[in-house]
C-alpha positions in Angstrom: 275.9 1.0 -180.3 279.2 0.1 -178.6 281.2 2.2 -181.0 278.9 5.2 -180.3 279.4 4.7 -176.6 283.2 4.6 -176.9 283.2 7.7 -179.2 281.1 9.6 -176.5 283.5 8.5 -173.7 286.6 9.3 -175.7 285.2 12.8 -176.4 285.5 13.6 -172.8 288.7 11.6 -171.9 292.1 11.0 -173.3 293.0 7.5 -174.5 295.4 7.1 -171.5 292.6 8.0 -169.1 290.3 5.5 -170.6 292.8 2.7 -170.7 293.7 3.4 -167.0 290.0 3.4 -166.1 289.4 0.1 -167.8 292.4 -1.5 -166.0 291.2 -0.2 -162.7 287.8 -1.7 -163.3 289.3 -5.1 -164.0 291.4 -4.9 -160.8 288.4 -3.8 -158.7 286.4 -6.7 -160.1 289.2 -9.2 -159.3 289.3 -8.0 -155.7 285.5 -8.2 -155.4 285.4 -11.7 -156.9 287.8 -12.9 -154.2 286.6 -11.2 -151.0 283.1 -10.0 -151.9 283.6 -6.3 -151.4 286.0 -3.3 -152.0 285.1 -2.7 -155.7 284.0 0.9 -155.0 287.0 1.4 -152.7 289.5 0.3 -155.3 287.7 2.1 -158.1 287.4 5.5 -156.3 291.0 5.3 -155.2 292.3 4.5 -158.6 290.0 6.5 -160.8 290.3 9.7 -158.7 294.1 9.6 -159.5 293.3 10.0 -163.2 289.9 11.7 -163.2 288.1 14.4 -161.3 286.6 13.0 -158.0 283.0 13.6 -159.1 283.6 11.9 -162.5 285.4 9.0 -160.7 282.3 8.6 -158.4 280.0 8.6 -161.4 282.1 6.0 -163.2 281.9 3.4 -160.5 278.1 3.5 -160.1 276.9 1.2 -162.9 279.7 -1.4 -162.6 279.0 -1.6 -158.9 275.3 -2.0 -159.5 275.7 -4.9 -162.0 278.3 -6.9 -160.1 276.4 -6.6 -156.8 273.3 -7.9 -158.5 275.3 -10.9 -159.7 276.7 -11.5 -156.2 273.3 -11.1 -154.4 271.5 -13.5 -156.7 274.2 -16.2 -156.8 272.2 -18.5 -154.5 268.8 -17.5 -156.0 266.1 -14.8 -155.4 264.6 -16.5 -152.3 267.9 -16.5 -150.4 268.5 -12.9 -151.3 265.1 -11.9 -150.0 265.7 -13.8 -146.8 268.9 -11.8 -146.3 267.0 -8.5 -146.9 264.5 -9.4 -144.2 267.2 -10.3 -141.7 269.2 -7.1 -142.2 266.2 -4.8 -143.0 267.0 -2.2 -140.2 270.6 -1.9 -141.3 269.5 -1.4 -144.9 266.8 1.1 -144.0 269.2 3.3 -142.0 271.8 3.1 -144.7 269.5 4.1 -147.4 268.2 7.2 -145.5 271.7 8.4 -144.7 272.9 7.7 -148.3 270.1 9.8 -149.8 271.0 12.7 -147.5 274.8 12.6 -147.9 274.7 12.1 -151.7 273.5 15.7 -152.0 276.6 16.9 -150.3 279.0 15.8 -153.1 278.4 19.0 -155.2 279.0 21.4 -152.3 281.7 19.7 -150.2 285.3 20.9 -150.8 287.5 18.4 -152.7 289.8 17.9 -149.8 286.9 17.1 -147.5 285.6 14.5 -149.9 288.9 12.8 -150.2 289.4 12.8 -146.5 285.9 11.3 -146.0 286.9 8.5 -148.3 290.5 7.9 -147.2 290.1 7.9 -143.5 287.6 5.0 -143.0 289.4 2.9 -145.7 292.8 3.3 -144.0 291.5 2.7 -140.4 289.5 -0.3 -141.5 292.5 -1.9 -143.3 294.9 -1.2 -140.5 292.5 -2.6 -137.9 291.9 -5.8 -139.8 295.6 -6.3 -140.6 296.4 -5.9 -136.9 294.0 -8.7 -136.0 291.0 -6.7 -134.7 288.0 -8.9 -134.7 285.1 -7.3 -132.8 282.2 -9.4 -131.6 278.6 -7.9 -131.6 275.1 -9.2 -131.3 272.5 -8.1 -133.8 270.5 -5.3 -132.2 268.5 -2.3 -133.5 270.7 0.5 -132.1 273.8 -1.1 -133.6 272.2 -1.7 -136.9 270.9 1.9 -137.1 274.3 3.3 -136.1 276.5 1.3 -138.4 273.9 1.3 -141.2 273.6 5.0 -141.0 277.4 5.4 -141.0 277.8 3.1 -144.0 275.1 4.9 -145.9 276.5 8.4 -145.1 280.0 7.4 -146.3 278.5 5.6 -149.3 276.5 8.6 -150.4 279.5 10.8 -150.6 282.0 8.3 -152.0 280.3 5.2 -153.3 282.1 3.2 -150.5 280.1 1.4 -147.8 282.1 -1.9 -147.6 284.4 -1.3 -144.7 281.8 -0.7 -142.0 279.4 -3.3 -143.5 282.1 -6.0 -143.6 283.2 -5.1 -140.0 279.6 -5.5 -138.8 279.0 -8.8 -140.6 282.4 -10.1 -139.3 281.6 -9.0 -135.8 278.3 -10.9 -136.0 280.1 -14.0 -137.1 277.9 -14.4 -140.2 278.8 -17.6 -142.1 281.0 -17.1 -145.2 278.5 -18.0 -147.9 275.8 -16.0 -146.3 278.1 -13.1 -145.7 279.0 -13.0 -149.4 275.3 -13.0 -150.3 274.4 -10.4 -147.7 277.1 -8.1 -148.9 275.7 -8.4 -152.5 272.2 -7.6 -151.3 273.3 -4.6 -149.1 275.7 -3.2 -151.7 273.2 -3.9 -154.5 270.4 -1.9 -152.9 272.8 0.8 -151.9 274.0 0.9 -155.5 270.5 1.4 -156.8 269.9 4.2 -154.3 273.3 5.7 -155.2 272.4 5.7 -158.9 269.1 7.4 -158.2 270.6 9.9 -155.8 273.4 11.0 -158.1 271.1 11.2 -161.1 269.4 13.8 -158.9 272.6 15.5 -157.8 273.9 15.7 -161.3 277.0 13.6 -160.7 275.6 10.8 -163.0 274.6 12.7 -166.1 274.3 12.4 -169.9 278.1 12.5 -170.2 279.4 10.5 -167.2 276.8 7.7 -167.6 278.6 6.5 -170.8 281.9 6.2 -169.0 280.2 4.2 -166.2 278.6 1.9 -168.8 281.9 1.4 -170.5 283.4 0.1 -167.3 280.8 -2.7 -166.8 282.4 -5.3 -169.0 285.9 -5.0 -167.5 284.4 -5.1 -164.0 282.4 -8.2 -164.8 285.5 -9.8 -166.3 287.6 -9.0 -163.3 284.9 -10.5 -161.0 284.9 -13.7 -163.0 288.7 -13.9 -162.7 288.6 -13.2 -159.0 286.2 -16.1 -158.6 288.7 -18.4 -160.3 291.5 -17.1 -158.0 289.3 -17.7 -154.9 288.9 -21.4 -155.9 292.7 -21.9 -156.3 294.5 -20.0 -153.6 294.1 -19.5 -149.8 291.5 -16.8 -149.4 292.7 -15.5 -146.0 296.2 -14.8 -147.4 294.8 -13.1 -150.4 292.4 -11.1 -148.3 295.3 -9.8 -146.1 297.1 -8.8 -149.3 293.9 -7.0 -150.4 293.7 -5.2 -147.1 297.3 -4.0 -147.5 296.4 -2.6 -150.9 293.4 -0.8 -149.5 295.6 0.7 -146.8 297.9 2.0 -149.5 295.0 3.4 -151.5 293.5 5.0 -148.4 296.8 6.6 -147.5 297.1 8.0 -151.0 293.7 9.6 -150.7 294.6 11.1 -147.3 297.9 12.4 -148.8 295.9 14.2 -151.5 293.4 15.5 -149.0 296.0 16.8 -146.5 298.8 17.9 -148.8 
């Protein structure tokens, strides 16, 4: 079965493209294992440098789905369900916006898609590196607004981490719960993204095999990232991660504008 998958993937990609995609999946998994987010951001930034943007988007869907499920259920199903109840409004708004915006991928110009991905990533990274730490209270209007924004960006790009992490940080959510909530939010979003892009045609009989092939390296990277998290200062590594995200976001903006 594995050999058949690899033959199908190689039929559509060069060996260099495949090796690059596997390496990017490992790197994205490491980042997620350390800070709990940014796998889609790293993957879309890296993969879109070697693949067409719609193929890059399709490729990240299944690895994101699997790793978010692992993250959400790390403390058990009961804790995951409790987090779903607490952030139900945020999730609902995000899902509605995601289902709408995912249908725009096939009709949006390439530059508009890259701009939509690169701008929020760059702004988020720069703001956090500059020390911006907003404080919010959990309210319905804020959850609808930020949830909708996260879902809209996620539907087009597979990226909903920056606004989600900003919101959870602003609420002052405890670290362990924040990691779990991120897994729940991103996991549900990943399911919706997979369904939406099955409908849009982005995830199809060809691209689904590439996405499946990237699951093992993504899981490996997440495990390695967990080991790193246990051994070095997370705050210092997170700042380094944010710097990498800024560079990735600027690269996407360069491609969109020039």
